[in-house]
N, C-alpha and C positions, 0 to 999 in steps of 0.2 A: 307586222301589220301595214308599216308604209308602203312595202313590197308588194302586199298583195292588194292595196288599194290603187297602186301605179299599174298593176296587170291587168286589174279589172277594167280600169278606164281605156288602156290599150285595146284590149279585147272588144270593149263597146265599138270605139272608133274604127277598128278595123273590120268589124264584123257589118258596117252600113255600106250598102253597095256604091260605087264611087260618086256616079251621077247624083244620086240621091242626098250622099254625105255632104257633096258640094253645095248643094242648095239648101240643105235643111240644118244642118250641124256645126257647131262652132266649137273651139276651143281655147280658153285662156288663161294668162298667167296674171295675178295680183300680186304686188308687194307693197306692204304698207306697215303701220305703226298702230300700235294697239294700246288700250288702257283700261286697267282692271279696277273696279270698286266693289265694295261688299265683302263677302267669303267669310268674315269674322268680325267681331266687335268685342272690346274689352271694356267690360261693365264695372270694371273697379277703377277706370281713369277718372272718374270725376267730371266728366263731359267732355273730357279730350277726345279728339279721334284717334282713338289707338285700336290698332287691329294687326293680324297677319293676312296677307294675301299674295298673289301671283305678282311679280314686279312686271312693268309694262315692256312688253317684247316687241321686236318686229314680227312680222307674220308674213307667210308665203300660201298663197291659194290657187290650186289649179280647179277651173271650172269646165264642164263640159255641158252644152245647152242644145236643146231643140226647138225651133222657133217654128210657128205655124200662125200666120194671121196676127202679127203683133203680140201674141203671147208667147212665152216661152217657160221652158221646164228646165230642170237641168240638177247637176251634182256639182258642189263644191267640196275639195278635200283641202282641207288648211292644215299647216305646221308652224309650231311655233316653239322656242325653249326659253323658258323663263325662270329667272331666281324667285328667291322666297325673301318677302319683304316684311319685316317687323318695324313699325313705325308708331310713335306717341303723339303725333301732332307736329311736334319741333323737330325730331330727329327720326331718321329711318336706318336700320341695318340690313344688307342685303347679304344673302347667301347663293351666290351666283351656281348656274345650272342646276338647280333643285327640282325643277318640273322640265318635263316635254309635254306637248299636247298634239294630238293628231284627233282633227273634227272631220265628219262627216256630214255635211248641209245640204240635203235636197231643197228644192226652193221651186216656186214659180215666180214670174215676173210679167207685168202689165206696162206698155208704154203709157205715159201721162202726158207726154206733147213730144212734137217732134217739128223741127224747122226744115225749110226746103233745102237746105243744104246737106241735111241728113243726120244732124245733131239730135238725138233724143235724150228725154229723161225718162227714166224707168223707175217702179217701185216691186221692190223684190221681199219675198217673206217665207217662211219654211219652217220645218222642225229642224234639229241638228241633236247628234250625239257625240259627246266629247270623251276622248280616251286620253287619261291622265297618266303618266309615267312619273314616279316619283322616285328621286335619287335612290332611297333606300331599298326600292324594289316593289313595294306595296302600291300596285297599281289601282284604280279606280275609274268607273264611269260616271258619266252626269248626263242626262238629257236634258233638253230646253227648248228655246225658239229664237229666231232671230227675223230681222227686219232691216231693209236698205233703201237708199236712193242711189241712184247711178246717172251719171252723165255720160254719153258715149257720142264719139264723132268719127267719122271717116278720116283715115290718114292715106291709104293707097291700096287701090285693088280691094282685096277680102280682108284687109288689115285695118281694125279699129282701134282706137284708143279709149280709155275710160277713166273716171274718176268714181269712188263708191265711199259712202259714209254708212256705216251700218253699226248696230246694235244687237247683243244677243244677250239673252238671260238664261242661267241655269241656276242649280243648286249650288250650295258651298263646295269647292275642292276638299275640304277637308272632311274627314270622317269624325264619325261620334266618338267622343272619349280620346281623340289625339291631341286636343287642344289644352292649355291650360284651365282649371275648373272655372276662372272668373271670364274666360274668352267663350262667347258663344258664338253659333254660327250663323251667317246671314246668306241672303241669296247673293249671286254673285253677277254682276254686269261685266260684259265687255265692249267697250266701243273701239270703232278700226276706222282708219280712214286710210284709202290705199289708192292707187294708180296701177292701169294694168294695159295688157294688149291683148285683142282677141282676132283670132284668124278663123274666116268662115262667112256664114249670111249676114 
């Protein structure tokens, strides 16, 4: 799946005529830290925040964007490898390498503000599809939505830097019937802070 997404992005970039690509398209890479909440809740824990959920993994995202008149549309491809966390409010146990996540996240963004030096603040939003691979080979797909704020600034030539704060909402990563009877599924939030570089307009 990862190989197919990379080939698709390369094909899209290569298929754009060079003068048009230089003026309108950009490609970027973000690296960041994420934090999962929700996913499940232990109803027998007596008010203690006990749950099973993905561990907080580092994430990497490749982004291809097209810009016109301050509006951008694009596709983000995100990857993360996460452990499984069981916690009871005071203690947590982690099974490393339990999940891997591949996410496809189309989005649109608008400019909220820009300085004379070229620094800009943008609002991003769009749907997403998460492809989760589980250690035992039982894969699953979840759909949801995401929103983000980013600040970008010129570094040199066509290279810009950015910092991005994002939130994503999907259904629980767990399937019905695979959790203990006292543990119920909950919607799952992922919050991410990342820094990145972009080449293009």
